[in-house]
C-alpha positions in Angstrom: 32.9 44.2 -34.5 33.4 44.2 -38.2 33.7 46.9 -40.9 34.6 46.9 -44.6 36.7 49.0 -46.9 36.1 47.9 -50.5 37.5 44.4 -50.9 39.0 44.6 -47.4 37.2 43.8 -44.2 38.3 44.2 -40.6 37.0 42.7 -37.4 38.1 42.2 -33.8 39.3 39.6 -33.2 40.6 39.2 -36.8 38.4 37.1 -39.0 41.3 35.4 -40.9 45.0 35.3 -41.4 44.8 38.1 -43.9 43.1 40.5 -41.5 45.7 39.6 -38.8 48.4 40.5 -41.2 46.8 43.9 -41.9 46.8 44.6 -38.2 50.5 43.8 -38.1 51.2 46.2 -41.0 49.3 49.0 -39.2 51.3 48.4 -36.0 54.6 48.2 -37.9 53.8 51.4 -39.8 53.0 53.3 -36.6 56.3 52.1 -35.0 58.4 53.0 -38.0 56.8 56.3 -38.5 57.1 57.6 -34.9 60.5 56.1 -34.2 62.2 56.7 -37.5 60.4 58.9 -40.0 59.5 61.8 -37.7 63.1 62.3 -36.4 64.3 62.0 -40.0 62.0 64.7 -41.1 63.0 66.8 -38.1 66.7 66.3 -39.0 66.1 67.6 -42.5 64.2 70.6 -41.3 66.9 71.4 -38.7 69.4 72.0 -41.5 66.9 73.8 -43.6 64.5 75.5 -41.2 63.3 77.9 -43.9 62.3 75.2 -46.3 58.9 73.8 -45.7 58.9 71.3 -48.6 60.8 68.2 -47.6 61.9 67.3 -51.1 63.4 70.8 -51.6 65.0 70.6 -48.2 66.8 67.4 -49.2 68.2 68.8 -52.4 69.2 72.0 -50.5 71.2 69.9 -48.1 72.9 68.1 -50.9 73.6 71.2 -53.0 74.6 73.6 -50.3 76.3 71.5 -47.7 77.6 68.7 -50.0 76.4 65.9 -47.7 75.8 62.5 -49.4 73.6 59.9 -48.0 70.7 61.8 -46.3 68.5 61.7 -49.4 69.1 58.0 -50.1 68.5 57.3 -46.4 65.1 59.0 -46.5 64.2 57.1 -49.7 65.2 53.8 -48.1 63.2 54.5 -44.9 60.2 55.5 -47.0 60.3 52.3 -48.9 60.6 50.3 -45.7 57.7 52.2 -44.3 55.2 51.6 -47.2 56.4 48.3 -48.5 54.4 46.0 -46.2 51.2 47.8 -47.1 52.0 47.9 -50.8 52.9 44.2 -50.8 49.7 43.4 -49.0 47.6 45.3 -51.5 49.3 43.8 -54.6 49.2 40.2 -53.3 45.6 40.5 -52.0 44.4 41.9 -55.3 46.4 39.4 -57.4 46.2 36.2 -55.4 43.0 36.8 -53.3 42.6 35.2 -49.9 45.0 32.4 -48.9 43.7 29.1 -50.2 43.1 26.1 -47.9 43.6 28.0 -44.7 40.9 27.3 -42.0 41.1 30.0 -39.5 40.9 28.3 -36.1 42.2 29.0 -32.7 45.4 27.1 -33.3 46.3 29.2 -36.3 45.2 32.4 -34.6 47.5 31.7 -31.6 50.3 30.7 -34.0 49.9 34.0 -35.9 49.7 35.8 -32.6 53.0 34.4 -31.4 54.6 35.2 -34.7 53.2 38.7 -34.7 54.6 39.3 -31.2 58.1 38.3 -32.3 57.8 40.3 -35.5 56.7 43.5 -33.7 59.6 43.1 -31.2 62.1 42.8 -34.1 60.6 45.8 -35.8 60.8 47.8 -32.7 64.5 47.1 -32.1 65.3 47.7 -35.8 63.5 51.1 -35.6 65.2 52.0 -32.3 68.6 51.2 -33.8 67.9 53.5 -36.7 66.5 56.2 -34.5 69.6 56.3 -32.3 71.7 57.0 -35.4 69.4 59.8 -36.6 69.4 61.4 -33.1 73.2 61.4 -33.0 73.3 63.4 -36.2 70.4 65.6 -35.0 72.3 66.5 -31.8 75.4 67.8 -33.7 76.3 71.4 -33.1 79.3 72.3 -35.2 81.0 74.7 -35.3 80.1 76.3 -31.9 81.1 79.8 -33.0 78.6 79.9 -35.8 75.8 78.5 -33.6 76.6 81.0 -30.9 76.3 83.9 -33.3 72.9 82.8 -34.4 74.0 82.2 -38.0 72.4 78.7 -38.3 74.2 75.4 -37.9 76.0 73.4 -40.6 74.1 74.7 -43.6 74.9 78.4 -43.0 78.5 77.6 -42.1 79.1 75.8 -45.3 77.3 78.4 -47.4 79.1 81.4 -45.7 82.5 79.8 -45.9 82.0 78.7 -49.4 81.0 82.1 -50.6 84.2 83.6 -49.2 86.3 80.8 -50.6 85.0 81.3 -54.1 84.9 85.1 -54.1 87.3 86.7 -56.6 88.7 89.8 -54.9 89.7 92.1 -57.8 88.7 95.5 -56.6 88.8 97.3 -53.2 85.0 97.5 -52.9 84.6 93.7 -53.3 87.3 93.0 -50.8 85.8 95.4 -48.2 82.4 93.7 -48.6 84.0 90.3 -48.0 85.7 91.5 -44.8 82.7 93.3 -43.5 80.2 90.5 -44.1 82.3 87.4 -43.2 85.2 88.3 -40.9 83.2 88.0 -37.7 82.3 84.3 -38.5 85.8 83.4 -39.6 87.9 84.9 -36.8 87.7 84.6 -33.1 88.5 88.3 -32.7 86.5 90.3 -35.3 88.6 92.5 -37.5 88.3 96.2 -36.9 88.6 97.8 -40.3 87.5 101.2 -41.6 86.0 100.0 -44.9 86.2 103.4 -46.6 89.9 104.2 -45.8 91.6 100.8 -45.8 94.5 100.7 -48.2 93.8 98.6 -51.3 96.8 96.4 -50.9 96.1 95.7 -47.2 92.5 94.8 -48.0 93.6 92.4 -50.7 95.9 90.7 -48.3 93.2 90.3 -45.7 90.8 89.1 -48.4 93.3 86.5 -49.6 93.8 85.3 -46.1 90.1 85.1 -45.5 89.6 83.1 -48.7 92.4 80.6 -47.7 90.9 80.3 -44.2 87.4 79.9 -45.6 88.6 77.1 -47.9 90.3 75.2 -45.1 87.3 75.7 -42.8 84.8 74.6 -45.4 86.7 71.5 -46.2 87.0 70.7 -42.5 83.3 71.2 -41.9 82.4 69.1 -45.0 84.8 66.3 -44.1 83.6 66.1 -40.5 79.9 66.2 -41.3 80.3 63.7 -44.1 82.3 61.3 -41.9 79.6 61.4 -39.3 76.8 60.8 -41.9 78.8 57.9 -43.4 79.2 56.3 -40.0 75.5 56.7 -39.0 73.3 56.4 -42.1 75.4 55.1 -45.0 73.7 52.6 -47.2 74.0 49.0 -45.9 72.9 46.2 -48.2 72.7 43.8 -45.4 70.4 46.1 -43.4 68.3 46.7 -46.6 67.9 43.0 -47.2 66.8 42.5 -43.6 64.3 45.3 -44.0 62.8 43.8 -47.1 62.7 40.3 -45.5 61.0 41.6 -42.4 58.4 43.3 -44.6 57.6 40.3 -46.8 58.1 37.4 -44.4 54.7 37.6 -42.8 53.1 37.1 -46.2 55.3 34.1 -46.7 54.0 32.7 -43.4 50.4 33.3 -44.4 50.5 32.1 -48.0 53.1 29.3 -47.5 53.4 28.1 -43.9 49.8 28.2 -42.7 48.3 26.2 -45.6 50.9 23.4 -44.8 49.6 23.0 -41.2 47.0 20.4 -40.7 
């Protein structure tokens, strides 16, 4: 069976080493997409369920929650996902088919063995990354906010931050702060009459709420950032391995196979 797509042709079994590599790229793409990219996108949407656009969701996480690393992680995984296909396209169009490579059974079996090892390595790399993503995905902090249905980390950071930065200068502002945020800041909700509370008492409660909010926001930020740093921080060694894994099959095809008699 054979079919063509522009300068590319496909057949089963593969007609040459180039076609074999394309099959490897497709298998690697499928593995990486389902094991890594899908849970990554799900992670982003978890923290920003109302944002449908992934790019906007990434910036929302960064700006509202202050997390560093998620956006670079997604970029790195996207590059890892598309690099083999992009490299194949560029090399194919610039260098053409590998020269001096007679496609026989020996070379096909050799490529088959290499492809098997490459796919296993790709699978284990993807599973390792997937486990890190799922650990972050399963976080549920703080429990009180989740229980009250206010959203997970994003709403917590946003709500606490709004209280921490609020300038309580007048009674009306102070009352609104207490009314809107006290339930999420204290284990026992404050019972205040917003229309008859003394101005001095409200200011005292408001100041306490701001202080508590500042400490809680810092604690949430620090805890979440520490987890992200542990799980998906940029690792040059891992990045080099990703790039090597993506390009090494092309080195085999254009370098090793022509050397075999």
